[in-house]
N, C-alpha and C positions, 0 to 999 in steps of 0.2 A: 491804736498803733502801739507796737512794742518796740522798745529801745533796749540795746544791750551795751553795758559799760564794763570796762576793765581799767583798774587803776595801776599806774606805774610811778615809781620814785625815780627822780632824776637828780643827780648830784655830781660833784667833781669826779667821783669814782666810777660813774657810768649810770646806766639805766637798769632798773631791777627787772626781774622776769615777769612781773605783773601779778596782780592779785586775781582772785576768783572772778569769773564772769558773772555779772549781775544783770538780771532782766527786770524791766519795769514797763508799765503801760500808762498811756494817758487816758483819763476819763473823759468821755465825750459830753457828759452832762446828762441829766435825766430827760426823758420824754415828758410830755405834758400829763398832768394828772387826768384820770379818766372819770367819766360819768359825773360831772358836776351837776348836782340837782338841788332843787328847793325841797327841803324836808317839811318845813312849815313856815307860816308867815302871819303877821298881823298888819295893821295899818302903818306901824312904825318900825317893823323889824322883819328880817328874813333869816331863817336858819338854813345854812347850806352844808352839804357834805359832798365828798368825792372819794374816789379810790386812788390808791397809789399808782404811779406811772407804770406803763408796760415794761419799761426798761429804766434802770437806775443810772445807766451810763458808766457802770463799773465801780461805783462807790455807793455806800449807804446813803439813803435820803436823810438829810439832817433837818430840813425845815420846809414849810410851805409858805408862800407869800400870796396874800389875797389883795386884789385890786378891784376898784369900783369906778365905773363911769356913769354919770347921771346927767339928766337934762331932757329937754323936750325931744331932741333928736340925738342919736348916737354920735359920739365923737371919738377921738382917740386920746382924750385927756384923762388917762387913768390915774386915779389917786391910790396911793398905798394905804391899805386899811390895817394890815397886821402881818407879822411874820411869826409863825408858830410851828409846833411839832405835830399837832393833831390833824386829823382828816375832816374837821368840821369847823364852822365859824358862824357866829351869830352877829349879823350886821344890825345895829340898832340906830336909833335917832333918824330914821328915814321919814320922808314926807309922803303922805298919801297922794296918789295920782301923779307922781313923778316917775319917769322912766329910769330904771337902773339896770346896769349890766355888771356882771362880775366875772373875773377870771382868776385862776390860781396857777402859780408856777412852783415847781419843785426845785429844791437845791440840794447839793451835796458838797 
């Protein structure tokens, strides 16, 4: 969405003619990162990577936040693992035979 602004001065002498018209827009926020994949894994770790979102929402991507959900059955109890600027993450100290889910969010 685009907004347009013009500034005016108001004082005892009256109102000014107004300044230059300024346009600005609101950033909608980025879409979700694409193609989150397991690159490699061991019994206690998993290395994940992803691609930048399809759309940045009008501003540069500044970070990615990685979340994890674990347990015998999936829940919506996501734990924050990290916030970083790169498109890959190595989750460590995992336990063998435990179900893990990961999700990544982009921010700007």
